[in-house]
C-alpha positions in Angstrom: 83.2 -9.0 69.8 81.7 -12.3 68.6 79.7 -12.5 71.8 78.3 -9.1 71.2 77.3 -10.0 67.7 75.7 -13.2 68.9 73.8 -11.3 71.6 72.6 -8.7 69.1 71.5 -11.4 66.6 69.6 -13.2 69.4 68.0 -9.9 70.5 66.9 -9.1 66.9 65.5 -12.6 66.5 63.6 -12.3 69.8 62.1 -8.9 68.8 61.2 -10.3 65.4 59.4 -13.2 67.0 57.4 -10.8 69.3 56.5 -8.5 66.4 55.6 -11.4 64.1 53.3 -13.0 66.7 51.7 -9.6 67.4 51.1 -8.9 63.7 49.2 -12.2 63.4 47.3 -11.6 66.6 44.3 -10.0 64.9 40.7 -10.0 65.9 38.4 -12.7 64.5 35.8 -11.2 62.1 32.4 -10.9 63.8 30.0 -13.5 62.4 27.0 -12.2 60.7 23.8 -12.7 62.8 20.3 -12.9 61.5 18.4 -10.1 63.1 14.8 -10.7 64.3 12.4 -7.8 65.0 10.9 -8.4 68.4 7.6 -6.9 69.4 7.5 -5.6 73.0 4.9 -3.6 74.9 7.0 -0.8 76.5 4.1 0.6 78.5 3.3 -2.8 80.0 7.0 -3.5 80.8 7.2 -0.2 82.7 4.0 -0.8 84.6 5.0 -4.3 85.5 8.4 -3.3 86.6 7.0 -0.5 88.8 4.7 -3.0 90.5 7.7 -5.3 91.2 9.8 -2.5 92.6 7.0 -1.5 94.9 7.3 -4.8 96.7 9.9 -4.4 99.4 11.3 -7.9 99.1 14.4 -7.2 101.3 16.1 -10.4 102.5 18.1 -10.5 105.8 20.1 -13.2 107.4 18.2 -12.2 110.6 14.8 -13.5 109.5 13.1 -11.3 112.1 13.9 -8.3 110.1 12.1 -9.5 107.0 8.6 -8.5 106.0 7.0 -11.6 104.7 3.9 -9.7 103.7 6.0 -7.9 101.0 7.2 -11.2 99.5 3.6 -12.5 99.6 2.5 -9.3 97.9 4.9 -9.9 95.0 3.9 -13.5 94.6 0.2 -12.5 94.5 1.0 -10.0 91.8 2.6 -12.4 89.4 -0.5 -14.1 88.1 -2.0 -10.7 87.4 1.1 -9.4 85.6 1.9 -12.6 83.7 -1.4 -14.6 83.2 -0.3 -16.6 80.2 2.8 -18.0 82.1 0.5 -19.1 84.9 -2.1 -20.5 82.4 0.4 -22.6 80.6 3.3 -23.5 83.0 3.2 -25.6 86.1 4.4 -23.8 89.2 6.2 -25.7 91.9 7.0 -24.0 95.2 10.0 -25.7 96.8 10.6 -23.4 99.7 8.9 -20.3 101.0 10.9 -18.3 98.5 11.7 -20.5 95.4 9.4 -20.5 92.4 9.9 -23.0 89.6 7.8 -22.8 86.4 7.8 -25.7 84.0 6.9 -24.6 80.5 6.6 -27.7 78.4 8.2 -27.6 74.9 8.0 -29.9 72.0 10.6 -32.2 73.6 11.8 -32.7 77.2 15.2 -34.0 76.0 17.3 -30.8 76.3 15.7 -28.6 78.8 16.8 -25.0 79.5 16.7 -23.0 82.7 16.3 -19.2 82.9 17.1 -17.8 86.3 16.8 -14.7 88.4 16.2 -13.7 92.0 13.6 -11.3 93.3 14.9 -10.5 96.7 16.9 -7.3 97.2 19.5 -6.0 99.6 18.6 -3.5 102.3 18.4 0.2 101.7 19.4 3.3 103.6 16.7 5.6 102.3 18.4 8.7 103.7 21.2 8.2 101.2 18.8 8.0 98.2 17.8 11.0 96.1 14.4 9.4 95.4 12.4 6.8 97.3 13.7 3.3 96.8 10.4 1.5 96.6 8.0 3.8 94.7 9.1 3.0 91.1 9.5 6.7 90.2 10.2 7.4 86.5 12.0 10.6 85.6 13.5 11.4 82.2 13.0 7.9 81.0 14.8 6.4 84.0 13.1 4.1 86.5 14.4 4.3 90.1 14.2 1.5 92.6 16.0 -1.1 94.6 16.4 -4.2 92.5 16.0 -2.4 89.2 19.3 -3.9 88.1 19.9 -6.6 90.7 17.8 -8.5 89.6 14.2 -7.6 89.3 15.1 -6.3 85.8 16.0 -9.8 84.6 13.2 -11.4 86.7 10.8 -9.2 84.8 12.6 -9.8 81.5 12.2 -13.6 81.7 8.5 -13.5 82.7 7.6 -10.7 80.3 9.2 -12.4 77.3 7.6 -15.8 78.2 4.2 -14.3 78.7 4.3 -12.4 75.4 5.4 -15.4 73.4 2.9 -17.7 75.1 0.2 -15.2 74.2 1.3 -15.5 70.5 1.0 -19.3 70.6 4.7 -19.9 70.7 5.9 -23.3 71.9 9.7 -23.8 72.6 11.5 -26.7 70.9 12.6 -28.0 74.4 11.2 -27.7 77.9 12.0 -24.5 79.7 12.2 -24.0 83.4 11.9 -20.5 84.8 13.7 -20.7 88.2 13.4 -17.8 90.7 14.7 -17.6 94.2 13.8 -15.1 96.9 16.9 -15.4 99.1 19.9 -15.2 96.8 21.2 -12.1 98.5 21.7 -14.1 101.7 23.0 -17.2 100.0 19.8 -19.0 101.0 18.2 -22.3 100.3 16.0 -21.4 97.3 18.4 -22.2 94.4 19.8 -25.4 96.1 16.3 -26.6 96.6 15.5 -26.2 92.9 18.7 -28.0 91.9 17.9 -30.8 94.3 14.5 -31.1 92.6 16.2 -31.5 89.3 18.5 -34.1 90.7 15.7 -36.2 92.1 14.1 -36.3 88.7 17.2 -37.0 86.8 16.9 -33.7 84.9 20.1 -32.3 83.4 19.7 -28.9 81.9 21.4 -28.4 78.6 21.5 -24.7 79.2 21.3 -22.5 82.3 21.3 -18.7 82.2 21.6 -16.5 85.3 22.8 -13.0 86.3 26.5 -12.1 85.7 28.3 -10.1 83.1 26.7 -7.4 81.0 27.3 -5.3 78.0 30.0 -2.8 79.1 32.4 -0.3 77.7 36.0 0.7 78.7 36.6 -2.4 80.8 39.4 -3.9 78.8 42.5 -1.8 78.1 42.6 -0.6 74.5 39.3 -2.0 73.4 36.9 0.6 72.1 33.9 -1.6 71.2 31.3 -2.6 73.8 32.0 -6.0 75.3 29.4 -8.5 76.2 30.9 -10.6 79.0 29.6 -14.1 79.7 30.6 -15.6 83.0 31.5 -19.2 82.3 32.6 -19.8 85.9 32.8 -18.0 89.2 35.2 -17.8 92.0 34.5 -19.5 95.3 33.6 -17.4 98.3 35.3 -18.0 101.7 35.3 -16.2 105.0 38.2 -16.7 107.4 38.6 -15.7 111.0 42.0 -15.2 112.6 41.8 -15.4 116.4 44.4 -14.7 119.1 43.6 -15.4 122.8 45.8 -14.0 125.6 45.5 -13.2 129.3 44.7 -9.6 128.5 45.9 -7.1 131.1 46.3 -3.4 131.7 47.6 -1.2 128.8 50.0 0.5 131.1 52.3 -2.6 131.1 52.0 -3.9 127.5 54.0 -6.9 126.2 56.5 -6.2 123.4 53.7 -7.1 120.9 50.1 -6.6 121.7 47.5 -9.1 120.4 46.4 -6.5 117.9 50.0 -6.0 116.8 50.5 -9.7 116.4 47.4 -9.9 114.2 48.4 -6.8 112.3 51.8 -8.4 111.5 50.0 -11.5 110.2 47.7 -9.4 108.1 50.7 -7.5 106.6 52.5 -10.7 105.9 49.6 -12.2 104.0 49.1 -9.1 102.0 52.8 -9.1 101.1 52.5 -12.6 99.8 49.5 -12.7 97.5 48.2 -16.0 96.0 50.0 -17.0 92.8 49.2 -15.6 89.4 47.0 -18.1 87.5 45.4 -17.8 84.0 42.2 -19.9 84.1 40.4 -21.0 80.9 37.9 -18.1 81.1 40.6 -15.5 81.4 42.8 -17.1 78.7 39.8 -16.9 76.3 39.1 -13.4 77.4 42.6 -12.2 76.8 42.7 -13.9 73.5 39.4 -12.4 72.2 39.7 -8.9 73.6 43.5 -8.7 73.6 43.3 -8.9 69.8 41.2 -5.7 69.7 43.5 -3.8 72.0 46.2 -1.3 71.1 49.4 -2.5 69.4 51.5 -2.1 72.5 49.1 -4.1 74.6 48.7 -6.7 71.8 52.5 -7.3 72.1 51.8 -8.4 75.7 48.7 -10.5 75.1 50.1 -12.1 72.0 53.2 -13.2 73.9 52.1 -14.1 77.3 54.7 -16.9 77.3 57.2 -14.1 77.7 55.3 -11.4 79.5 53.5 -13.3 82.2 55.8 -12.0 84.9 55.3 -8.4 83.7 51.5 -8.9 83.7 51.7 -10.5 87.2 53.6 -7.5 88.5 51.1 -5.1 86.9 48.2 -6.9 88.4 49.7 -7.0 91.9 50.5 -3.3 91.9 47.2 -2.2 90.4 44.9 -4.4 92.4 41.2 -4.1 91.7 39.3 -6.1 89.0 42.3 -6.9 86.8 44.2 -8.5 89.7 41.1 -10.3 90.9 40.8 -12.0 87.5 44.2 -13.7 87.8 44.6 -14.8 91.4 42.8 -15.8 94.6 42.2 -12.5 96.5 42.2 -11.9 100.3 40.3 -8.8 101.6 40.6 -8.1 105.3 37.3 -6.6 106.2 36.8 -6.9 110.0 38.9 -6.4 113.2 38.0 -6.5 116.9 40.1 -6.1 120.0 39.3 -4.6 123.4 36.2 -2.6 124.2 38.3 -0.1 126.2 41.3 1.9 125.2 43.2 1.0 128.4 42.6 -2.7 128.3 44.7 -5.3 126.4 42.2 -7.6 124.6 42.1 -11.1 126.0 40.4 -12.1 122.7 41.2 -10.3 119.4 40.3 -11.3 115.9 40.5 -10.3 112.3 38.1 -11.3 109.5 38.9 -11.8 105.8 36.9 -12.5 102.7 38.5 -14.6 100.0 37.5 -15.3 96.4 39.1 -18.5 95.4 40.5 -19.0 91.9 39.7 -22.0 89.8 42.0 -24.8 90.9 42.1 -23.6 94.5 40.2 -25.2 97.4 39.0 -23.9 100.7 41.3 -26.4 102.6 44.4 -25.4 100.6 43.6 -21.7 101.1 43.2 -22.1 104.8 46.5 -23.9 105.2 48.3 -21.3 103.1 46.9 -18.5 105.3 47.9 -20.4 108.5 51.5 -20.8 107.2 51.7 -17.1 106.2 50.5 -15.9 109.7 53.9 -17.0 111.0 52.7 -17.3 114.5 51.3 -20.6 115.9 49.3 -18.8 118.5 46.9 -17.5 115.8 44.0 -19.8 115.2 42.8 -19.7 111.6 39.2 -20.9 111.1 37.0 -21.1 108.0 33.6 -19.4 108.8 32.1 -20.4 105.5 33.4 -21.4 102.2 32.6 -22.9 98.8 35.1 -24.1 96.2 35.1 -22.4 92.8 32.4 -23.4 90.3 33.2 -25.7 87.4 34.0 -24.0 84.1 31.3 -24.2 81.4 31.9 -25.1 77.8 32.2 -22.5 75.1 32.9 -24.8 72.1 29.5 -26.1 71.3 25.9 -25.1 70.5 24.5 -23.7 73.8 27.2 -21.0 74.1 26.9 -20.1 70.4 23.1 -19.8 70.8 23.7 -17.4 73.7 26.3 -15.4 71.7 23.9 -15.0 68.7 21.1 -13.8 70.9 23.4 -11.2 72.4 24.8 -10.1 69.0 21.2 -9.8 67.6 20.3 -7.5 70.5 23.6 -5.5 70.7 24.9 -5.6 67.2 28.2 -3.8 67.8 29.2 -5.9 70.9 32.2 -8.2 71.1 31.1 -11.4 73.0 33.7 -12.9 75.3 33.9 -15.3 78.2 35.1 -14.1 81.5 35.4 -15.3 85.1 32.7 -13.9 87.4 34.2 -12.5 90.6 31.1 -12.3 92.7 28.7 -15.2 93.6 25.4 -16.1 92.1 22.8 -18.8 92.6 24.0 -20.4 89.3 27.0 -21.9 91.2 24.7 -24.6 92.5 24.0 -25.8 89.0 27.5 -27.0 88.2 26.9 -30.6 89.3 23.9 -31.0 86.9 25.0 -29.0 83.9 28.2 -28.1 82.1 26.5 -25.2 80.2 25.9 -22.7 83.1 26.3 -19.1 81.9 26.2 -15.8 83.8 25.0 -12.9 81.7 22.7 -10.0 82.7 21.2 -8.8 79.4 21.7 -5.1 80.0 24.0 -2.4 78.7 25.4 -0.9 81.9 27.6 2.1 82.3 30.3 2.2 85.0 28.0 4.4 87.1 25.1 2.0 86.8 27.2 -1.0 87.7 28.3 1.0 90.8 24.6 1.3 91.9 24.3 -2.5 92.4 23.9 -2.8 96.2 24.5 0.9 96.4 22.5 4.1 96.5 20.1 5.5 93.9 19.8 2.2 91.9 18.0 3.0 88.7 17.7 1.9 85.1 16.6 3.5 81.8 13.3 2.1 80.6 14.9 1.6 77.2 17.3 -0.8 78.8 14.5 -2.9 80.2 12.8 -3.0 76.8 16.0 -4.4 75.3 16.3 -6.9 78.1 12.8 -8.3 77.3 13.7 -8.4 73.6 16.8 -10.4 74.4 14.9 -13.0 76.4 12.4 -13.4 73.6 15.3 -14.2 71.3 16.9 -16.6 73.6 13.6 -18.4 74.3 13.0 -18.8 70.6 16.4 -20.4 70.2 15.7 -22.9 73.0 
């Protein structure tokens, strides 16, 4: 009996601790932000965006498929659309596709960088309801490849800068407007710009590129819109698993065919996912947004010291975005065996794409995959890879400046750091700045986010107008 009483007392104390911590796990009050009325020219924004959409700046790894005339067409348009930027800023072309504008401020000591890319991914026009490169507007919505990714932010930066320059505005610090035309193929544009900065000893105090957006219903139990700022991004890695054999006729197969051996390795890797890991961006995200969740979920987020195994299991079973936030992921995307159904393949392979979590490296990941294959005959090679980006700071002025500009534009949004799952050109800036942020200033629905690299990409004109207003605010704060 005494042991039962001791157990009950311990259980009651344990529950009391959980509830006490949950009760104190309350959202921080939103800081009041001074609102500034920004003047924008909606008609000009729409005309300029249509002109940019009509440039078919599609980038391909196979350069023979690209239409250089379309890229030249866009570049020739820019001085016409944004004459004040060209009249005030010095333009440096570092590669065929990278454009770097230097807008001198009152001081060169703490320069900022605003980024975007103007190349887009290919289009299967047969799958679109409207032409992808005509800039059609219907019911206040502009259709076109690149409307979201990222000609919208490309326009936003240039439109805001052009408008402010026309008003005689001079930023407190130098600003660099950095645009690449080969981001979609992980090209040389952004690395060339970063190298230019390195050679001149320029260390940006603030870098802003595409990334998170203002979204709803992305965090369980949170009703408010969330403005997610990527303060780091996972590292991309492609791996190829190869098995070479003598081949042969399918009528006399071995106990395990080459495809079967590879399939077993794939299955084993999927059964043993990379370990659960809470990085600083996700710890901050869980802390900020978890406080605004439902009471039941707040119990979990307020007591991760206790519920980490439960959260790990939930993420593993659920997969998708939640799981990708807490571990390195492995997605098997390619497989090739024999070219005939009655021939055992002498050469078979499987391809996988990994997204490496902060703290992981390409070398460690490859060795883990090799071990999990469980068959020494399988060769595991890295096709390409890059380690995760450094994590940017959120405890000082540059991050607060960005947060205030967001809140002044979307007044009901909760601003939170997060870890970007995809890759952007901003990953190249880590060596020269510890204030690299990934935020696309747009309120995007789940449907709109699904249009990125997909069919029927389009954006409300009102969203573009707000994007320009945001960039005017952030430029004024620089």
